[in-house]
N, C-alpha and C positions, 0 to 999 in steps of 0.2 A: 048640680046634684049635691046635696049634703054628703060629706064623706062617709058618715055612718051608713046611709042608705046605699052608697057605692059599694062599700065593703060587704053589705048583706047581699046585694045583687050579685057580686062576683061569687060569693060562696054558694048562693043558690043555684047559679048556672052550672058551677062545677059539680054540685051535688046531683043535679038532674042528669048531667052527662055521665057521671059515674053510674048512676042507677041504670040508665039506658044501655050503656056498653056491657054492664054486667049481665043484663038480661040477654043481650046478643050472644055473650059467651056461653050462657047456659043453653041457648036454643040452637047453636050452630056447632054440630060435631065435625070431626074430620072424616073425609077430606073436605076442603073448603074451596069454593070457586070465587075468583076475583075477576070481575069484568073490567077490561081495559080497552076501551073503544070498541072495535069490532071483534076483539079477541077475548078469550076467557083463559085465565091462568088457574089451574087446579093444583092445589097443594095437598098431598096425601096425608101429611102429618104435621104437627107443630114444628116449625123450623128450629133447628139447633145450631146450625152453622151458617150464619148470615155474613155476607160480604157486601160492602158498600162501595160503589164506584163513584159516589157523589159525596164529597166532603160537606156539602151544604145540608145534607140530610143525616149524615153520621151522628151529629149531636142530638138529633131528635130520637134516633134509634137508642142511643145511650141513655137518654132521659127516661124512656119507657122501659128500660132494662132488657132490651133485645140482646140476644147472644151474638154480638158482632165479634167476628174473629179477625177481620182485616178491613181496612178502608183505604181507598185511593188517597194520595197525598198530593196537595198543591205544591207549586214551587215555593220554597221557603221565602218569606218576606217578614216584615214587621208585624203582620197579622197572624203569623203561624209560629209554631215552634220550629226546632231545627230540622224536623222530619218533614214539615209541611202539613201537619195537623193544625187546624184552626185553634188559636190559643184559648178560646172560651171553653172548648171541650177536650183539649189535649190531655190535661191531667186526669180527667175521668177515663179517657181511653187507655192511658198508661196504666192506671189502677186496675183495669180489667183485662190487661194483656192484649189489647188490640194492636195488630201489627200493620205495617205499611203493605198494602196490596201491590201498588206500584207507584213510583214517584212522579212528580211534575205533571200529573194528570195525563200521562202518556199511556193510553190503553194497552194493556198487555194480556191477551187472552190466555196465554200459557200460565201466567201467574194466577189468573182466575181459576182456571181448571185445576191447578195445583192445590188450591184451597178446598176443592170438593164441596162447594156451598150447596146447601139445600134451599137457599133463597138468595138471589142477588138483587140488590136495590140499585136502580139506575134512575138518572134524571132525564126528563123529557127535554129540557132546555138548559142553557147556560154553558159555561166553558167546561164543566165537568160532566156534560151529557155524553153517554155512550149509546144512546137510543139507536143510532145508525148501526150498531153491532148486535142488535137484538137477535136477528135471524142466526148469526154465528153462534151466539150463546145458546140459543134454543137448539140448534143443530148438535151441540155437545150435551144436550140434555140438562142444561142448567136452568132451573125455574127463574124467570126474570120478571121483576115487577118494576114497571116504570112509573115514576112519580113526578108530578109537575109542581115545583115549588114556586114558580113565577106567579101563580094566580091563587095560592092558598096561604093561609096562616100557618105557622108551625103547629098550632093546636089542631087544625084540620087534618094536617098531614099525620100527626100523632094518632088521631082516631083512625085514619085510613090504614096506617101501619099496624096499629093495635088489632084491628079486625083480621088483618092478613097473618099475623103471627100469634094469634091467641092471647094477646096481651092487652085486651080491652080495659080491664080494670087498672092495669099499670098505667096505660095511657091517660085514663081519667084521673088517676091519682097524681100524675105529673102535672096535668093541667090544674088541678085543684091546688097543689102545692104552689104553683106559679101564681095563681090568682090570689091566694091567701097572702103570699109574699108581697104582691103589689098592694093589696089592701092595707096591709100593716105599714108599708112605706108611706102610702098616701096619708094615713092618719098621723104619721110623724112629722109631716112636712108643713111648712108655712110658705104657701106659694105666693109669688109676686102678682100684683094686680095686672089685668089686661090679657090680651092674646099673646101667643108665642109663634114664632116661625122656626121651622126646621130648615137649616141651610146646609147644602153641600158646597163647601167653600174650597175652591182650588184643589179638588181631588182629581189628580191626573190632568190638571188644567181645565177642568170642567166646573160649572156653577149651576146649582139647582136649588129648587124650593120643594120641600116635602108636601105631598098632597094630604089633605085631611084623612084620607082612607088608607094611607100607607101604614105598614105595620109599626113604624116608629111613632107616627101620629096617634094611632089607636092605643098604644101603650101610654103615651103621654096623657091622652084623654082619660084612660082608666086611672091615672094618677091625679086627676082633677084639674088638668090644664085644658084650655081651649086653643086649638091649633088653627092658625090662619093659613090658607092656601095662597095661591098666586092670585093677584088682582086681575079682574077681568080685562083691563086695558093692556095687560101684558100677555094675555093668553095667545094673541096672534104672533108673538115673537118666540114662542116655544119651539126649540129645535128638535127635541125628543121627549117623549112621555113614557113613563113607567110608573113606579110608585113616587117618583120625583119628576117635576117639570124642569127640563134643562133649558137654560137661557144664556145669553152672552154676559160677559163680565160687565159690559156697559149698562145692562138693564138690571143688574143685581140690586142696586140701591132702591130703585122704584118697586122692585119685586118683594122686598122685605117690609111687611106691614105690621108685624108683631111687635109688641112692646118689649118683649124679650126674645133672644135668639138662642137656639140650641144648634150646635155644630155637629153634623153627622160625621162620625168617624173622627171626631175632634179630640185633641189633646190641649193642654194649656198653652203649648206652643202655638197651636192653631188659633186659640182665642187671642193671644197677643198679636198674631199676624192680622187677624180680622179687625181688631180694634185700631191697629196702626195703619190700616188701608185708607189712604186719603179719599178714595171714592165713596167710602162708607162713614166718613167722619160726621156727618150730620144726622145719622140715624138715631132716634131716641135710645135704642138699645146700646149704641156705642157711647153716646154722651152720658148715659146713666150707668154704663158699665154693667149691663145686664146681658152679657154674652157668656154661655156656658158650654162646656164640652160634654159630648155624650159618650166619649170613650172610643178607642179604636175598633172595638168589636161590634159597634152599633150599626155597621153597614148592612148586617143581615141579622134578623131577629129569630133566634130559637130559644129553647128553654134556658141554656147557659148564658148566651149573650144578652137575652132579655133581662135576666137577673142582674147581669153586670151593668146594663143600662139603668136599671132601677136604682142600683146602688149609687151610680154616678149622679143621677138626678137628685136622690134623697140627700146626698152628701153636700149638694149646693144649697139646700134650703132647710136644713135642721137648725 
C-alpha cells in the first residue's frame, strides 16, 4: 500500500471511531450497565477514583485520561521503574500522582478497600489477574470490571474502558494520536526490501517467531513492512502458541524466513548476541546485518510502548 494511502486510511479509521464513540457518549446517560459474560456491572455515576490491579492495563487507562489513583506494581526488573511500574508509562503515572496499590503483584484486599475506589479494573488472565478475587471485591461493594487483554488490542481495550468511564471521546482521541504518530513515522522511513521476521530470541531461554496477527506485527504492517510468520514445515514443531509461535533453538534458523529481523524486547546487546550466534550465521539477515532491536518495552503493546516501538523502528531507517 502506498504510504500516503496508508496515512489517509489510519486517519479515516480514527475519525470514524471518534464520531462513533462521541455519539455513544451523548446517547448513554448514567447509570451505565456493562455486560461481563453472564453478569452485568452497573455504574451509578462517572468514576472518579479508579484503581488498577493490572499493570498491563494501567497504561491504557492513563492514555485515555482516566482518573487512576493507584495501580498494582510488578516486581521491579529492567522492564520497570524502581516501584514496579512498567517503564513505558511510569513517568505518566508519576506526573498524575498514581500511587502503588500493592507491590510485586501480591493481591491485598485491604489496600484496595483503603483506596475507596468507585471502579476497580482487573485482568481476566495473566500474572496480574485477580479475577479469582472478584466475589470478595463485590462483597465489599467495590464495582469491579474484568478486562481480557490476551485477545484484544490496546485500542479495543481503550474503547471498552472509554465506554465504562464516560471517556469515549478521550479514548478515540488517544487512538487517533497514536495512528497519526504511526502514519508520520511511516512517511519518514526508507524501509528495506523484502519481508521481516519478528523473533523472540533467548527471552528467559525461549525462542519464538511473531505471528502476522500479533500486535507487534500489526504495528509493523501499519508502518509499511510485510511480516513473515512461521513456515508451514515448522508448524508441527511449535511447542506453544500465543501471539508468538514458540519453537526449539535448533529450529530457529529454519523458522526465520524474513530478509530482515526485528528482535522482540531486544536491545543492541541482544542484536550483537543474535548476530554472533553460530547457529544463525548463514541467515541473510545476519550476513547482511539487517537485525534490529524493537526495544525492551515491545513485549506488550499499549499506547506508550507502541510509540516507543515506533520510535525504535523509525530510528533504524531514517
